[in-house]
C-alpha positions, -999 to +999 in steps of 0.1 A: -249-072+028-234-052+000-243-070-032-242-043-058-205-035-054-205-016-087-228+011-072-200+026-051-173+049-065-139+035-072-119+047-042-085+064-049-090+072-086-124+088-089-136+115-066-172+127-058-185+159-073-217+173-088-232+149-112-253+153-144-266+131-172-242+117-197-224+141-220-219+139-258-187+125-271-158+148-279-126+145-297-103+116-291-074+117-267-045+139-278-008+144-271-018+167-242-035+138-225-005+115-226+005+120-189-031+115-178-032+083-197+001+071-182-010+080-147-043+062-151-025+031-165-003+029-134-034+033-112-052+004-130-022-019-128-016-012-091-053-020-085-051-052-104-019-063-086-036-057-052-068-074-062-048-104-074-031-105-041-065-104-024-077-132-047-048-154-036-057-148+000-094-156-005-086-187-026-065-201+003-091-190+029-120-207+011-100-239+006-098-241+044-132-227+054-156-228+025-172-199+006-167-164+020-196-139+016-193-102+010-201-078+039-199-041+044-168-046+066-150-066+039-160-039+013-145-012+035-113-032+040-109-040+003-114-003-007-089+008+019-063-015+006-070-004-030-068+033-019-034+026-003-017+010-034-033+035-058-020+063-037+015+050-040+016+052-078-008+080-086+006+114-096-013+142-081-046+141-062-067+125-089-092+154-088-091+156-126-113+126-126-149+135-120-163+102-107-194+083-118-225+071-100-246+041-110-282+041-099-288+007-084-325+008-094-323+014-131-285+011-136-283+046-152-251+066-150-245+101-138-213+120-142-197+154-135-202+180-161-174+199-177-149+170-176-120+166-201-133+141-227-102+119-226-104+117-188-141+109-191-135+080-215-109+065-192-134+064-163-162+052-186-142+022-197-142+010-161-177+021-150-193+005-181-183-029-166-200-021-133-231-008-152-234-041-171-231-061-140-258-040-124-281-046-153-276-083-152-281-087-114-305-060-103-335-083-103-319-115-090-327-129-056-300-125-030-291-162-030-286-161-068-265-130-070-229-140-078-216-108-061-225-121-026-193-141-028-160-124-020-141-141-048-167-130-074-165-094-062-127-094-065-127-111-099-153-085-111-132-056-100-102-071-118-122-073-150-133-037-146-097-024-142-086-046-170-111-031-193-099+004-183-063-007-189-071-021-224-087+012-233-057+032-221-031+010-240-052+011-272-054+049-269-016+053-262-009+033-293-031+056-314-013+087-304+009+104-330+045+091-332+058+125-320+043+121-286+036+084-279+060+067-255+090+052-273+106+032-244+096+014-212+072+032-189+054+022-157+063+020-120+082+001-093+071+001-056+091-011-026+079-015+010+099-028+040+083-035+074+105-045+103+093-052+139+108-063+172+092-073+204+115-081+234+108-089+270+136-090+296+130-102+331+152-091+360+145-115+389+168-098+414+148-066+414+115-081+403+116-061+372+104-064+336+117-044+306+096-046+274+105-030+240+083-028+209+096-012+177+085-009+141+104+006+112+089+011+077+103+023+044+082+027+013+093+039-021+077+045-055+096+050-087+078+061-119+095+051-151+092+070-184+111+065-216+131+037-199+145+060-172+137+070-136+113+099-139+101+106-104+107+089-071+090+094-037+099+076-005+085+079+030+095+062+063+084+058+099+103+047+130+086+040+163+093+023+195+078+019+230+100+011+260+085+001+294+105-005+325+088-018+357+107-025+390+093-036+423+115-034+454+114-031+492+130-001+509+138+001+547+123+034+559+124+042+597+129+005+605+100-006+583+099-026+551+081-004+525+071-019+491+077+005+462+073+005+425+093+024+399+080+027+363+095+043+332+079+046+298+096+061+267+079+064+233+093+076+200+076+082+167+093+096+136+080+101+101+091+118+069+087+119+031+112+129+004+110+133-034+144+125-048+165+108-075+164+071-075+185+046-095+167+024-120+183-003-141+165-026-165+187-052-182+172-075-207+189-107-219+178-116-254+190-152-253+176-171-283+160-198-261+148-180-230+145-142-227+150-129-192+155-096-175+170-081-143+155-051-125+174-030-100+160+000-079+179+020-053+161+048-034+177+074-011+180+083+026+151+101+043+152+127+070+124+120+095+112+141+124+093+132+155+090+133+193+102+114+223+078+113+252+091+100+285+073+095+318+089+083+351+070+074+383+080+063+418+052+052+441+049+074+472+059+063+507+054+087+536+082+072+558+109+071+531+134+100+526+129+098+488+094+109+481+074+096+452+074+114+419+055+115+386+073+134+357+067+138+320+090+152+293+086+157+256+115+164+232+114+170+195+141+150+176+152+143+140+170+113+125+181+100+091+169+067+077+194+050+054+185+043+017+168+011+007+166-008-025+159-042-041+164-062-072+150-092-091+171-112-115+164-139-141+128-129-145+113-147-176+097-126-204+064-140-216+070-147-253+033-138-259+037-104-242+073-093-247+064-057-242+050-062-207+070-069-176+051-074-143+057-090-110+050-092-073+075-106-047+072-110-010+106-116+007+109-127+043+145-134+051+146-164+076+173-151+099+153-118+104+121-136+112+123-153+145+097-160+171+103-165+209+141-166+207+156-167+242+189-148+249+196-151+286+166-134+304+153-119+272+127-134+248+127-118+214+104-119+184+114-102+151+097-099+117+111-085+084+091-084+052+097-068+019+070-063-008+083-055-043+060-048-072+066-036-107+048-031-140+065-019-171+051-015-207+066-007-241+045+000-271+053-019-303+069+001-331+044+021-351 
């Protein structure tokens, strides 16, 4: 069981390297560090949003099943989900961050040498939370360690990323007026997943036709100075078609059973960096302040391959011999643009300079299970996940 979750590196933001003992403090973050601060701020919020989503899941799970205990498998799954959402909003590879290690025996910290001081302090604001938890729990018996429970692990990770976020926001506010952000900044992410499973029976020829397909479209928009700064979108399109027919053929006066099968598989993928449309409209009604948020991405050219195989079972007495063929063809296609909007979102009067939200949309007509249409039974799913986080610094 993995109890000291703070011992591992934070996946997706910090990367392993050569480590040394702690370094002396340098100068505070400067104007040249602004983009690093904004990038790390987006990373911290994406992690918090994902962890809050995980927390909602485990709250529901524990209400039905009782306490959930942390395991290596759950740790791996949680880190993979964090890595995915962080990768969506992070600019660059993250290699500018050196990574920290906490020794689980004495809770000491080691870090990479030669690191930019501002980058080091961003990381340290997070790792200090893990170090403190290590110090408090290193001598506890397993049954008394709070981090054996999944919910406590998730809550602890949220508090660590929140500490990092607080440091970044405080640092951004301290930058000179000439370089501190003067308008909204942050990110918007969009993800659509659409699937279909269809099975058609053909009684007259004892045949079955099955089709499985999945289409995804994901987009990330970074916002700086109240405008769309950089947008990236990627898409996949895959389907698998299987056709099986059984029939009897008269060959030289004999009834010969034969089977014909066909399989066709497509997989396309592609990524594009382009210009997206971003609109933020704030309604300053005296009673209730609300805002609308609109994002439109762009079409994506995707490339892939169609693999097809056809087979007819052999029969010595039949004029048409059996065959087994395979064919691969490279193809391209264009995925249409996607977008989403939220309207009437309330602004927290205690945090008017912070707009954040997560929405999961499952349109009922596009989510159907086991619908029969003649000889075809079809199941479809359609889900959109929309997340955003925008900040604005108070006037200096």
